TORKOL-4160 file (C-alpha; in steps of 0.2 Angstrom, whole numbers, padded with zeros to 4 digits, m for minus):
200
<pt num="1" X="m0561" Y="m0069" Z="m0773"/>
<pt num="2" X="m0558" Y="m0079" Z="m0757"/>
<pt num="3" X="m0541" Y="m0077" Z="m0748"/>
<pt num="4" X="m0529" Y="m0090" Z="m0753"/>
<pt num="5" X="m0521" Y="m0091" Z="m0736"/>
<pt num="6" X="m0536" Y="m0097" Z="m0727"/>
<pt num="7" X="m0541" Y="m0082" Z="m0716"/>
<pt num="8" X="m0535" Y="m0066" Z="m0707"/>
<pt num="9" X="m0528" Y="m0076" Z="m0693"/>
<pt num="10" X="m0517" Y="m0087" Z="m0704"/>
<pt num="11" X="m0512" Y="m0071" Z="m0714"/>
<pt num="12" X="m0507" Y="m0062" Z="m0698"/>
<pt num="13" X="m0496" Y="m0077" Z="m0693"/>
<pt num="14" X="m0488" Y="m0077" Z="m0710"/>
<pt num="15" X="m0484" Y="m0059" Z="m0709"/>
<pt num="16" X="m0477" Y="m0060" Z="m0691"/>
<pt num="17" X="m0466" Y="m0075" Z="m0695"/>
<pt num="18" X="m0460" Y="m0066" Z="m0711"/>
<pt num="19" X="m0452" Y="m0052" Z="m0700"/>
<pt num="20" X="m0441" Y="m0064" Z="m0691"/>
<pt num="21" X="m0422" Y="m0064" Z="m0696"/>
<pt num="22" X="m0419" Y="m0076" Z="m0710"/>
<pt num="23" X="m0437" Y="m0078" Z="m0715"/>
<pt num="24" X="m0447" Y="m0069" Z="m0729"/>
<pt num="25" X="m0465" Y="m0071" Z="m0735"/>
<pt num="26" X="m0461" Y="m0087" Z="m0743"/>
<pt num="27" X="m0452" Y="m0095" Z="m0728"/>
<pt num="28" X="m0466" Y="m0088" Z="m0717"/>
<pt num="29" X="m0479" Y="m0097" Z="m0727"/>
<pt num="30" X="m0469" Y="m0113" Z="m0726"/>
<pt num="31" X="m0467" Y="m0111" Z="m0708"/>
<pt num="32" X="m0485" Y="m0108" Z="m0705"/>
<pt num="33" X="m0491" Y="m0123" Z="m0715"/>
<pt num="34" X="m0479" Y="m0134" Z="m0706"/>
<pt num="35" X="m0486" Y="m0127" Z="m0689"/>
<pt num="36" X="m0503" Y="m0131" Z="m0695"/>
<pt num="37" X="m0499" Y="m0148" Z="m0700"/>
<pt num="38" X="m0491" Y="m0152" Z="m0684"/>
<pt num="39" X="m0504" Y="m0142" Z="m0673"/>
<pt num="40" X="m0504" Y="m0153" Z="m0658"/>
<pt num="41" X="m0486" Y="m0158" Z="m0658"/>
<pt num="42" X="m0479" Y="m0141" Z="m0662"/>
<pt num="43" X="m0491" Y="m0126" Z="m0664"/>
<pt num="44" X="m0500" Y="m0128" Z="m0647"/>
<pt num="45" X="m0483" Y="m0130" Z="m0637"/>
<pt num="46" X="m0475" Y="m0116" Z="m0646"/>
<pt num="47" X="m0490" Y="m0104" Z="m0642"/>
<pt num="48" X="m0489" Y="m0109" Z="m0624"/>
<pt num="49" X="m0470" Y="m0107" Z="m0624"/>
<pt num="50" X="m0472" Y="m0090" Z="m0632"/>
<pt num="51" X="m0485" Y="m0085" Z="m0619"/>
<pt num="52" X="m0474" Y="m0090" Z="m0604"/>
<pt num="53" X="m0459" Y="m0081" Z="m0612"/>
<pt num="54" X="m0468" Y="m0065" Z="m0614"/>
<pt num="55" X="m0472" Y="m0066" Z="m0595"/>
<pt num="56" X="m0455" Y="m0072" Z="m0589"/>
<pt num="57" X="m0442" Y="m0064" Z="m0600"/>
<pt num="58" X="m0432" Y="m0049" Z="m0592"/>
<pt num="59" X="m0417" Y="m0038" Z="m0598"/>
<pt num="60" X="m0404" Y="m0039" Z="m0585"/>
<pt num="61" X="m0402" Y="m0022" Z="m0577"/>
<pt num="62" X="m0384" Y="m0024" Z="m0575"/>
<pt num="63" X="m0377" Y="m0031" Z="m0591"/>
<pt num="64" X="m0391" Y="m0031" Z="m0604"/>
<pt num="65" X="m0392" Y="m0050" Z="m0606"/>
<pt num="66" X="m0409" Y="m0058" Z="m0608"/>
<pt num="67" X="m0414" Y="m0070" Z="m0594"/>
<pt num="68" X="m0429" Y="m0074" Z="m0583"/>
<pt num="69" X="m0422" Y="m0064" Z="m0568"/>
<pt num="70" X="m0413" Y="m0048" Z="m0566"/>
<pt num="71" X="m0399" Y="m0047" Z="m0562"/>
<pt num="72" X="m0396" Y="m0062" Z="m0574"/>
<pt num="73" X="m0388" Y="m0079" Z="m0570"/>
<pt num="74" X="m0371" Y="m0073" Z="m0576"/>
<pt num="75" X="m0371" Y="m0057" Z="m0566"/>
<pt num="76" X="m0377" Y="m0066" Z="m0551"/>
<pt num="77" X="m0363" Y="m0079" Z="m0552"/>
<pt num="78" X="m0349" Y="m0074" Z="m0539"/>
<pt num="79" X="m0336" Y="m0084" Z="m0548"/>
<pt num="80" X="m0337" Y="m0073" Z="m0562"/>
<pt num="81" X="m0334" Y="m0057" Z="m0552"/>
<pt num="82" X="m0317" Y="m0064" Z="m0546"/>
<pt num="83" X="m0310" Y="m0065" Z="m0563"/>
<pt num="84" X="m0310" Y="m0046" Z="m0565"/>
<pt num="85" X="m0314" Y="m0048" Z="m0584"/>
<pt num="86" X="m0328" Y="m0038" Z="m0592"/>
<pt num="87" X="m0332" Y="m0043" Z="m0610"/>
<pt num="88" X="m0341" Y="m0029" Z="m0621"/>
<pt num="89" X="m0352" Y="m0036" Z="m0635"/>
<pt num="90" X="m0363" Y="m0028" Z="m0647"/>
<pt num="91" X="m0379" Y="m0039" Z="m0645"/>
<pt num="92" X="m0385" Y="m0053" Z="m0634"/>
<pt num="93" X="m0382" Y="m0065" Z="m0648"/>
<pt num="94" X="m0364" Y="m0061" Z="m0647"/>
<pt num="95" X="m0364" Y="m0064" Z="m0628"/>
<pt num="96" X="m0373" Y="m0081" Z="m0631"/>
<pt num="97" X="m0360" Y="m0086" Z="m0644"/>
<pt num="98" X="m0345" Y="m0082" Z="m0632"/>
<pt num="99" X="m0354" Y="m0092" Z="m0618"/>
<pt num="100" X="m0356" Y="m0107" Z="m0630"/>
<pt num="101" X="m0337" Y="m0106" Z="m0634"/>
<pt num="102" X="m0334" Y="m0109" Z="m0615"/>
<pt num="103" X="m0322" Y="m0095" Z="m0613"/>
<pt num="104" X="m0322" Y="m0096" Z="m0594"/>
<pt num="105" X="m0328" Y="m0085" Z="m0580"/>
<pt num="106" X="m0331" Y="m0068" Z="m0586"/>
<pt num="107" X="m0345" Y="m0055" Z="m0585"/>
<pt num="108" X="m0352" Y="m0046" Z="m0600"/>
<pt num="109" X="m0359" Y="m0029" Z="m0605"/>
<pt num="110" X="m0371" Y="m0028" Z="m0620"/>
<pt num="111" X="m0370" Y="m0011" Z="m0629"/>
<pt num="112" X="m0386" Y="m0014" Z="m0639"/>
<pt num="113" X="m0378" Y="m0010" Z="m0656"/>
<pt num="114" X="m0364" Y="0000" Z="m0663"/>
<pt num="115" X="m0361" Y="0018" Z="m0667"/>
<pt num="116" X="m0368" Y="0022" Z="m0684"/>
<pt num="117" X="m0370" Y="0041" Z="m0688"/>
<pt num="118" X="m0378" Y="0036" Z="m0705"/>
<pt num="119" X="m0392" Y="0026" Z="m0696"/>
<pt num="120" X="m0394" Y="0040" Z="m0683"/>
<pt num="121" X="m0386" Y="0029" Z="m0669"/>
<pt num="122" X="m0375" Y="0039" Z="m0657"/>
<pt num="123" X="m0367" Y="0036" Z="m0640"/>
<pt num="124" X="m0383" Y="0040" Z="m0631"/>
<pt num="125" X="m0392" Y="0026" Z="m0640"/>
<pt num="126" X="m0380" Y="0013" Z="m0633"/>
<pt num="127" X="m0377" Y="0008" Z="m0615"/>
<pt num="128" X="m0360" Y="0016" Z="m0616"/>
<pt num="129" X="m0363" Y="0027" Z="m0600"/>
<pt num="130" X="m0368" Y="0012" Z="m0590"/>
<pt num="131" X="m0352" Y="0003" Z="m0596"/>
<pt num="132" X="m0341" Y="0018" Z="m0590"/>
<pt num="133" X="m0349" Y="0017" Z="m0573"/>
<pt num="134" X="m0346" Y="m0002" Z="m0572"/>
<pt num="135" X="m0328" Y="m0001" Z="m0579"/>
<pt num="136" X="m0319" Y="0003" Z="m0562"/>
<pt num="137" X="m0325" Y="m0013" Z="m0555"/>
<pt num="138" X="m0314" Y="m0023" Z="m0567"/>
<pt num="139" X="m0296" Y="m0026" Z="m0571"/>
<pt num="140" X="m0298" Y="m0029" Z="m0589"/>
<pt num="141" X="m0311" Y="m0025" Z="m0602"/>
<pt num="142" X="m0311" Y="m0035" Z="m0618"/>
<pt num="143" X="m0320" Y="m0026" Z="m0633"/>
<pt num="144" X="m0327" Y="m0040" Z="m0642"/>
<pt num="145" X="m0336" Y="m0030" Z="m0656"/>
<pt num="146" X="m0337" Y="m0036" Z="m0674"/>
<pt num="147" X="m0323" Y="m0031" Z="m0686"/>
<pt num="148" X="m0334" Y="m0019" Z="m0696"/>
<pt num="149" X="m0331" Y="m0001" Z="m0698"/>
<pt num="150" X="m0345" Y="0003" Z="m0686"/>
<pt num="151" X="m0338" Y="m0010" Z="m0673"/>
<pt num="152" X="m0321" Y="m0003" Z="m0674"/>
<pt num="153" X="m0327" Y="0015" Z="m0673"/>
<pt num="154" X="m0337" Y="0010" Z="m0657"/>
<pt num="155" X="m0321" Y="0001" Z="m0650"/>
<pt num="156" X="m0311" Y="0017" Z="m0653"/>
<pt num="157" X="m0324" Y="0028" Z="m0645"/>
<pt num="158" X="m0325" Y="0017" Z="m0630"/>
<pt num="159" X="m0306" Y="0016" Z="m0628"/>
<pt num="160" X="m0305" Y="0035" Z="m0629"/>
<pt num="161" X="m0319" Y="0037" Z="m0615"/>
<pt num="162" X="m0310" Y="0024" Z="m0604"/>
<pt num="163" X="m0293" Y="0032" Z="m0606"/>
<pt num="164" X="m0286" Y="0037" Z="m0589"/>
<pt num="165" X="m0296" Y="0024" Z="m0579"/>
<pt num="166" X="m0282" Y="0013" Z="m0576"/>
<pt num="167" X="m0292" Y="m0002" Z="m0583"/>
<pt num="168" X="m0283" Y="m0013" Z="m0596"/>
<pt num="169" X="m0292" Y="m0013" Z="m0612"/>
<pt num="170" X="m0290" Y="m0027" Z="m0625"/>
<pt num="171" X="m0299" Y="m0033" Z="m0640"/>
<pt num="172" X="m0302" Y="m0050" Z="m0648"/>
<pt num="173" X="m0288" Y="m0056" Z="m0660"/>
<pt num="174" X="m0292" Y="m0055" Z="m0678"/>
<pt num="175" X="m0284" Y="m0067" Z="m0691"/>
<pt num="176" X="m0284" Y="m0084" Z="m0698"/>
<pt num="177" X="m0299" Y="m0095" Z="m0691"/>
<pt num="178" X="m0296" Y="m0112" Z="m0684"/>
<pt num="179" X="m0297" Y="m0124" Z="m0699"/>
<pt num="180" X="m0296" Y="m0110" Z="m0712"/>
<pt num="181" X="m0286" Y="m0111" Z="m0728"/>
<pt num="182" X="m0276" Y="m0095" Z="m0733"/>
<pt num="183" X="m0281" Y="m0096" Z="m0751"/>
<pt num="184" X="m0300" Y="m0093" Z="m0746"/>
<pt num="185" X="m0296" Y="m0078" Z="m0734"/>
<pt num="186" X="m0298" Y="m0060" Z="m0739"/>
<pt num="187" X="m0283" Y="m0048" Z="m0739"/>
<pt num="188" X="m0289" Y="m0039" Z="m0723"/>
<pt num="189" X="m0290" Y="m0055" Z="m0713"/>
<pt num="190" X="m0273" Y="m0060" Z="m0719"/>
<pt num="191" X="m0265" Y="m0043" Z="m0715"/>
<pt num="192" X="m0272" Y="m0043" Z="m0698"/>
<pt num="193" X="m0266" Y="m0061" Z="m0695"/>
<pt num="194" X="m0248" Y="m0056" Z="m0700"/>
<pt num="195" X="m0248" Y="m0041" Z="m0689"/>
<pt num="196" X="m0255" Y="m0051" Z="m0674"/>
<pt num="197" X="m0243" Y="m0065" Z="m0677"/>
<pt num="198" X="m0236" Y="m0075" Z="m0661"/>
<pt num="199" X="m0221" Y="m0085" Z="m0657"/>
<pt num="200" X="m0222" Y="m0103" Z="m0662"/>
């Protein structure tokens, strides 16, 4: 029986796209069919862009960001050094989200994940030692990790390791999101919002 997907090259493309976050085999097939239908307008430029990215993309030796140079553009910006603010994030996606929010001049440190003994992720698997070496160069370190059990465990571990350095350690506020309605929030979020209440 003939292969319904049209050949090993197409099947390999489907399999590779299916591995991307948010895509499965069905979405992978749809994406491949769309690429093939738009071969000249989309597939050819995409293949060329991927080839250029493979050759150009670098992981920043200082913070762990992804850029085409190392140190990255953020670490090379002298205005950011003057702020004395270092924001610790789990992943590059978190760094990019904070940058999109326009938080102002700050530098970052990408941990590369969170502590998770069940998944076999310990302190040596993250860039915590590198963070400890960078810490004395900053006046404040913001732990911008997710409000998950693993994220909070990682934040506590880092706080313990930074004790005695004299660096101010803060974390992101947790609570009611902008535009959020109380009725739709979970109890944990409401509890945190009440504990972190501010003067009107």
